[in-house]
SEROLO-886418 format. One record per residue (C-alpha): x, y, z; residue in one letter. Coordinates in nm, 3 decimals, always signed. Layout:
% residues N
{{X, Y, Z}, "A"}
...
% end
This chain:
% residues 74
{{-0.441, +1.039, -1.551}, "X"}
{{-0.582, +1.387, -1.551}, "X"}
{{-0.365, +1.653, -1.421}, "X"}
{{-0.635, +1.751, -1.149}, "X"}
{{-0.645, +1.433, -1.036}, "X"}
{{-0.262, +1.376, -1.088}, "X"}
{{-0.248, +1.665, -0.868}, "X"}
{{-0.522, +1.544, -0.598}, "X"}
{{-0.292, +1.255, -0.573}, "X"}
{{-0.004, +1.388, -0.527}, "X"}
{{-0.139, +1.622, -0.269}, "X"}
{{-0.227, +1.286, -0.051}, "X"}
{{+0.078, +1.135, -0.104}, "X"}
{{+0.291, +1.401, +0.033}, "X"}
{{+0.102, +1.319, +0.337}, "X"}
{{+0.164, +0.992, +0.324}, "X"}
{{+0.527, +0.999, +0.236}, "X"}
{{+0.584, +1.260, +0.516}, "X"}
{{+0.394, +1.006, +0.764}, "X"}
{{+0.621, +0.705, +0.638}, "X"}
{{+0.943, +0.914, +0.624}, "X"}
{{+0.848, +1.050, +1.011}, "X"}
{{+0.856, +1.468, +0.856}, "X"}
{{+0.679, +1.692, +1.094}, "X"}
{{+0.629, +2.069, +0.902}, "X"}
{{+0.749, +2.208, +1.221}, "X"}
{{+1.096, +2.094, +1.236}, "X"}
{{+1.396, +2.288, +1.033}, "X"}
{{+1.419, +2.008, +0.803}, "X"}
{{+1.351, +2.033, +0.410}, "X"}
{{+1.194, +1.729, +0.288}, "X"}
{{+1.361, +1.629, -0.072}, "X"}
{{+1.133, +1.595, -0.401}, "X"}
{{+1.365, +1.371, -0.567}, "X"}
{{+1.338, +1.159, -0.243}, "X"}
{{+0.940, +1.196, -0.254}, "X"}
{{+0.943, +1.126, -0.694}, "X"}
{{+1.128, +0.838, -0.645}, "X"}
{{+0.941, +0.671, -0.337}, "X"}
{{+0.604, +0.809, -0.612}, "X"}
{{+0.754, +0.632, -0.870}, "X"}
{{+0.779, +0.297, -0.723}, "X"}
{{+0.474, +0.269, -0.571}, "X"}
{{+0.265, +0.482, -0.753}, "X"}
{{+0.397, +0.578, -1.073}, "X"}
{{+0.057, +0.675, -1.229}, "X"}
{{+0.039, +0.985, -1.074}, "X"}
{{+0.408, +1.099, -1.262}, "X"}
{{+0.177, +1.047, -1.624}, "X"}
{{-0.025, +1.317, -1.725}, "X"}
{{-0.008, +1.546, -1.962}, "X"}
{{+0.122, +1.900, -1.886}, "X"}
{{+0.239, +2.231, -2.077}, "X"}
{{+0.564, +2.253, -1.828}, "X"}
{{+0.594, +1.870, -1.755}, "X"}
{{+0.459, +1.647, -1.518}, "X"}
{{+0.767, +1.627, -1.268}, "X"}
{{+0.772, +1.996, -1.285}, "X"}
{{+0.359, +2.032, -1.156}, "X"}
{{+0.434, +1.732, -0.922}, "X"}
{{+0.730, +1.945, -0.787}, "X"}
{{+0.531, +2.251, -0.768}, "X"}
{{+0.227, +2.109, -0.579}, "X"}
{{+0.497, +1.948, -0.336}, "X"}
{{+0.666, +2.263, -0.299}, "X"}
{{+0.326, +2.361, -0.145}, "X"}
{{+0.254, +2.123, +0.027}, "X"}
{{+0.514, +2.134, +0.262}, "X"}
{{+0.576, +2.528, +0.197}, "X"}
{{+0.904, +2.547, -0.019}, "X"}
{{+0.736, +2.731, -0.287}, "X"}
{{+1.038, +3.025, -0.179}, "X"}
{{+1.210, +2.784, -0.338}, "X"}
{{+1.088, +2.869, -0.679}, "X"}
% end
C-alpha cells in the first residue's frame, strides 16, 4: 500500500474506532494509540504495511494524534 493511501485509511479508521469505542472528542478522555493499533492489526492490517522513512507505526501514530488533537504529546 502507498503511504498516502494508508494515511487516508488510518484517518478514516480513527473515526470508526472512536464510534465503536464510544469515544467523544468533547470528553477529557485521551484515546490510546496502542489500543487503536491493535484494533487495526486485527481488522485492517494492510493499513499498517507501507514504506516510511520513520516507520509505518510512527506515521500511523502521528495521524492518530492529529485526528484526536493530541499532537501536544509529541
